[in-house]
C-alpha positions as CSV (number, residue, x, y, z in Angstrom):
1,M,-6.1,-32.5,-31.0
2,H,-2.4,-31.8,-31.4
3,D,-0.2,-31.4,-28.3
4,L,-0.7,-27.9,-26.9
5,D,2.3,-25.7,-26.9
6,L,3.0,-24.4,-23.3
7,T,4.6,-21.2,-24.6
8,T,1.5,-20.4,-26.5
9,L,-0.7,-21.2,-23.6
10,R,1.4,-18.9,-21.4
11,L,0.9,-16.1,-23.9
12,F,-2.9,-16.9,-24.0
13,V,-3.1,-16.7,-20.3
14,A,-1.2,-13.4,-20.3
15,V,-3.6,-11.9,-22.9
16,C,-6.6,-13.0,-20.9
17,E,-5.3,-11.6,-17.6
18,T,-4.0,-8.3,-19.0
19,R,-6.9,-7.9,-21.5
20,N,-4.4,-6.4,-23.9
21,I,-2.2,-8.1,-26.5
22,A,0.4,-5.4,-26.5
23,R,0.8,-5.6,-22.7
24,A,1.1,-9.4,-22.8
25,A,3.7,-9.1,-25.5
26,E,5.7,-6.6,-23.4
27,Q,5.6,-9.0,-20.4
28,H,7.1,-11.7,-22.5
29,H,9.5,-9.5,-24.4
30,I,8.1,-10.2,-27.9
31,V,6.3,-8.1,-30.5
32,P,2.4,-8.0,-30.4
33,S,2.1,-9.5,-33.9
34,A,3.9,-12.6,-32.6
35,V,1.3,-12.9,-29.8
36,S,-1.6,-12.5,-32.3
37,K,-0.1,-15.2,-34.5
38,R,0.2,-17.6,-31.6
39,I,-3.4,-17.0,-30.5
40,A,-4.6,-17.6,-34.1
41,Q,-2.6,-20.8,-34.2
42,L,-4.1,-21.9,-30.9
43,E,-7.6,-21.2,-32.1
44,S,-6.9,-23.3,-35.2
45,V,-5.7,-26.2,-33.0
46,V,-8.7,-26.2,-30.7
47,G,-11.2,-25.3,-33.4
48,N,-12.8,-22.4,-31.5
49,V,-12.6,-18.7,-31.3
50,L,-10.9,-18.0,-27.9
51,V,-10.7,-14.2,-27.6
52,E,-12.7,-11.2,-28.8
53,R,-11.5,-7.7,-29.2
54,K,-13.9,-5.2,-27.6
55,R,-13.8,-1.5,-26.8
56,R,-12.3,-2.1,-23.4
57,G,-9.7,-4.6,-24.5
58,V,-9.4,-8.3,-25.4
59,V,-11.7,-10.7,-23.5
60,P,-11.9,-14.5,-23.6
61,T,-15.0,-16.1,-25.2
62,G,-16.9,-18.9,-23.5
63,A,-14.5,-21.4,-25.1
64,G,-11.6,-19.2,-24.1
65,E,-12.7,-19.2,-20.4
66,I,-12.7,-23.0,-20.4
67,L,-9.3,-23.2,-22.0
68,L,-8.0,-20.6,-19.6
69,E,-8.9,-22.7,-16.7
70,H,-7.1,-25.7,-18.2
71,A,-4.1,-23.6,-19.3
72,R,-3.6,-22.3,-15.8
73,A,-3.6,-25.8,-14.4
74,M,-1.2,-27.1,-17.1
75,L,1.2,-24.2,-16.5
76,A,1.0,-24.7,-12.7
77,G,1.9,-28.3,-13.3
78,Q,4.9,-27.4,-15.4
79,D,6.1,-25.0,-12.7
80,R,5.7,-27.8,-10.1
81,V,7.7,-30.2,-12.3
82,S,10.5,-27.5,-12.7
83,R,10.6,-27.0,-8.9
84,D,10.6,-30.7,-8.1
85,M,13.4,-31.4,-10.6
86,A,15.4,-28.6,-9.1
87,A,14.9,-30.0,-5.7
88,Y,16.2,-33.4,-6.7
89,G,19.2,-31.6,-8.2
90,K,19.9,-30.2,-4.8
91,G,19.9,-33.6,-3.1
92,I,16.2,-34.1,-2.2
93,K,15.3,-37.8,-2.6
94,G,11.6,-37.6,-1.9
95,Q,8.9,-34.9,-2.1
96,V,5.3,-34.6,-0.9
97,R,2.8,-31.9,-1.8
98,V,0.1,-31.4,0.8
99,L,-3.2,-29.5,0.2
100,A,-4.4,-28.2,3.6
101,S,-7.4,-26.3,5.0
102,V,-6.9,-22.9,6.6
103,S,-7.7,-24.2,10.0
104,S,-5.2,-27.1,9.9
105,I,-2.4,-24.7,8.8
106,A,-3.3,-22.1,11.5
107,E,-3.4,-24.7,14.2
108,F,-1.1,-27.8,14.1
109,L,-0.1,-29.0,10.7
110,P,3.1,-26.9,10.2
111,D,4.5,-28.0,13.5
112,D,3.7,-31.7,12.8
113,I,5.4,-31.5,9.4
114,A,8.4,-29.7,11.0
115,D,8.7,-32.6,13.5
116,F,8.6,-35.1,10.6
117,L,11.3,-33.3,8.7
118,Q,13.6,-33.0,11.7
119,L,13.8,-36.8,12.0
120,P,17.3,-38.0,10.6
121,A,15.6,-40.6,8.3
122,H,13.6,-37.8,6.6
123,R,16.4,-35.3,6.0
124,D,16.2,-35.9,2.2
125,I,12.5,-35.4,2.0
126,R,10.8,-32.1,1.1
127,V,7.2,-31.3,2.0
128,D,5.3,-28.4,0.3
129,I,2.1,-27.1,1.8
130,E,-0.6,-25.3,-0.2
131,E,-3.6,-23.7,1.5
132,S,-6.9,-24.7,-0.1
133,L,-10.6,-24.5,0.7
134,S,-12.0,-28.0,1.7
135,R,-14.1,-28.5,-1.4
136,D,-11.2,-27.4,-3.7
137,L,-8.8,-29.5,-1.7
138,V,-10.9,-32.7,-2.2
139,R,-11.2,-32.0,-5.9
140,G,-7.5,-31.5,-6.1
141,I,-6.8,-34.8,-4.5
142,R,-9.3,-36.5,-6.8
143,E,-7.7,-34.9,-9.9
144,G,-4.1,-35.7,-8.8
145,L,-2.9,-32.2,-8.1
146,A,-1.4,-33.4,-4.9
147,P,-1.1,-36.9,-3.3
148,V,-2.2,-35.9,0.3
149,G,-4.8,-33.5,1.8
150,V,-5.7,-32.5,5.3
151,C,-9.1,-31.1,5.9
152,W,-12.2,-31.1,8.1
153,D,-13.7,-34.6,8.2
154,A,-17.2,-33.3,7.3
155,A,-16.1,-32.5,3.8
156,D,-17.4,-34.7,0.9
157,L,-14.7,-37.3,0.9
158,E,-16.5,-39.9,-1.2
159,G,-14.1,-42.0,-3.3
160,L,-11.0,-41.1,-1.2
161,Q,-9.2,-43.0,1.5
162,T,-8.8,-41.3,4.8
163,R,-7.0,-41.5,8.1
164,P,-7.9,-39.7,11.3
165,Y,-5.9,-36.7,12.3
166,R,-6.2,-34.1,15.1
167,N,-9.3,-32.4,16.6
168,D,-10.0,-28.8,17.5
169,H,-12.8,-27.0,19.3
170,L,-14.6,-23.9,18.1
171,S,-14.9,-21.0,20.5
172,I,-16.5,-17.5,20.7
173,V,-14.0,-14.6,21.0
174,A,-15.4,-11.3,22.3
175,H,-14.2,-7.9,23.3
176,P,-14.0,-7.7,27.1
177,E,-16.8,-5.0,27.0
178,H,-19.1,-7.1,24.9
179,P,-22.2,-8.4,26.7
180,I,-21.3,-12.0,25.9
181,A,-17.9,-11.7,27.6
182,R,-19.7,-11.7,31.0
183,R,-20.8,-15.3,30.5
184,K,-18.9,-18.3,31.9
185,R,-20.4,-20.7,29.3
186,C,-21.7,-20.1,25.8
187,A,-23.7,-22.0,23.2
188,F,-24.0,-20.9,19.6
189,A,-27.7,-20.0,20.1
190,D,-26.6,-17.4,22.6
191,T,-24.6,-15.6,19.9
192,V,-27.0,-15.2,17.0
193,D,-28.5,-11.9,18.2
194,F,-25.1,-10.2,18.1
195,D,-23.1,-9.0,15.1
196,H,-20.5,-11.5,14.0
197,V,-17.1,-11.2,12.3
198,G,-16.9,-14.1,9.8
199,L,-14.8,-15.8,7.2
200,P,-15.8,-15.9,3.5
201,A,-18.9,-17.8,2.4
202,N,-16.9,-20.6,0.7
203,T,-15.1,-21.7,3.9
204,A,-16.0,-24.7,6.0
205,V,-16.5,-22.6,9.2
206,H,-19.0,-20.2,7.4
207,T,-20.9,-23.2,6.1
208,M,-21.1,-24.9,9.5
209,L,-22.3,-21.7,11.2
210,G,-24.9,-21.1,8.5
211,R,-26.4,-24.6,9.0
212,A,-26.4,-24.1,12.8
213,A,-28.1,-20.7,12.5
214,A,-30.7,-22.3,10.1
215,I,-31.6,-24.9,12.7
216,I,-32.0,-22.2,15.3
217,G,-34.2,-20.3,12.9
218,K,-32.2,-17.0,13.0
219,P,-29.9,-15.6,10.3
220,L,-26.4,-14.5,11.3
221,A,-25.6,-10.8,10.9
222,Y,-22.0,-10.3,9.7
223,R,-20.6,-6.9,10.3
224,A,-17.3,-7.8,8.8
225,V,-16.1,-10.7,6.6
226,V,-12.3,-11.3,6.5
227,S,-10.1,-13.9,5.0
228,T,-8.0,-15.0,8.1
229,F,-8.5,-15.8,11.8
230,D,-5.9,-13.1,12.6
231,A,-8.0,-10.5,10.8
232,A,-11.1,-11.7,12.6
233,L,-9.5,-11.3,16.0
234,R,-8.3,-7.8,15.0
235,C,-11.9,-6.9,14.2
236,V,-13.0,-8.3,17.6
237,R,-10.4,-6.3,19.3
238,A,-11.9,-3.2,17.6
239,N,-15.3,-4.4,19.1
240,L,-16.9,-4.7,15.6
241,G,-18.5,-8.0,16.6
242,I,-17.8,-11.5,18.0
243,A,-16.1,-14.2,16.1
244,V,-16.1,-18.0,16.0
245,V,-12.5,-19.2,16.0
246,P,-10.9,-22.5,16.8
247,L,-9.9,-22.5,20.5
248,E,-6.4,-23.6,19.6
249,V,-5.9,-20.4,17.4
250,A,-7.9,-18.0,19.7
251,Q,-6.2,-18.6,23.1
252,P,-2.6,-17.4,22.3
253,M,-3.7,-14.4,20.3
254,A,-6.6,-13.5,22.6
255,T,-4.2,-13.2,25.5
256,A,-2.1,-10.7,23.5
257,Y,-5.1,-8.8,22.4
258,G,-6.9,-8.9,25.8
259,L,-10.0,-10.7,24.5
260,K,-12.4,-13.1,26.1
261,V,-12.5,-16.7,24.8
262,L,-15.5,-19.0,25.5
263,A,-15.4,-22.6,24.2
264,L,-18.8,-23.3,22.5
265,T,-20.8,-26.0,24.4
266,D,-22.5,-27.3,21.2
267,R,-21.5,-30.9,20.3
268,W,-20.7,-29.9,16.7
269,A,-18.1,-27.4,17.9
270,C,-15.6,-30.2,18.4
271,R,-14.3,-30.8,14.9
272,G,-12.3,-33.7,13.6
273,F,-9.7,-33.4,10.8
274,T,-8.7,-36.1,8.4
275,I,-5.8,-37.0,6.1
276,C,-7.1,-38.0,2.7
277,F,-5.5,-39.5,-0.4
278,H,-6.7,-41.3,-3.5
279,D,-5.1,-44.7,-3.0
280,E,-2.5,-45.6,-0.4
281,R,-1.0,-48.2,-2.8
282,Q,-0.2,-45.3,-5.2
283,L,1.5,-43.1,-2.6
284,S,5.2,-42.6,-2.9
285,P,7.4,-43.9,0.0
286,A,7.9,-40.4,1.3
287,A,4.1,-39.7,1.2
288,K,3.4,-43.0,3.1
289,L,5.9,-41.9,5.8
290,L,4.3,-38.5,6.1
291,V,0.8,-40.0,6.4
292,S,1.9,-42.4,9.1
293,H,3.6,-39.6,11.0
294,L,0.5,-37.4,10.8
295,E,-1.9,-40.2,11.7
296,A,0.2,-40.9,14.9
297,R,-0.4,-37.3,15.9
298,A,-4.2,-38.0,16.1
299,H,-3.8,-39.6,19.5
300,R,-1.9,-36.6,20.9
301,T,-4.8,-34.2,20.5
302,P,-6.6,-33.4,23.8
303,A,-10.2,-34.4,23.9
């Protein structure tokens, strides 16, 4: 296969996303016939029909869906190259991209990276953080999308090298008028008969709670499913249900919202986070410095 032209791929992605050749052409300030010609050339290169014209617009074929996924990754890579080169032009001498789970970003990772960047020896290093689900994060590290990842240590980390990082502790957050708020201690089994506010099904916390509920033999009833811990706490404040949230996230916000926080007594509620990468020998000097800095923070986490 000949080298794929990035301009053509960008047009292909625009057509797939807008479902309209004329609209894609307008976005890129060219005529629709030029877009059609580019798509036809791309189909000739890959040897497959990529789009179909239907009553409701242009839709990708099965082959088009596969190419669309690769095209987005290639264009994202090009954008990262452009940003990285621009950073070097501004005096940055080292750059590290970190894929991180929602919990690690909500709790401690930004502060630890800020401490790293404030050291005089690191003033010419840039660290970019990208939020990712644990399973996507691990795949991204394996595929080379980023050199370093930070996620829950229960993720499937086979084939990757790891270093210990911080811990957190899951807790139940409840409205002060909720029955469970009267308790002094709380196990997860005590919560399964109440409505919950949860995170999406593809998150690590949702998976962990689903397994724990299956062991107990009772399904969890979700009255609301939200995408962030902050949104979950807002739902709890409205007394829509109780939520499982890391204690480190819940305590500061619960004080502001007037909510009750109970650390879960289950052993699995204490979670460990890990720093992962493909091969330490292949890490850049800046990435090695960052990994060492984050690993040192593992010993500062309260038990």
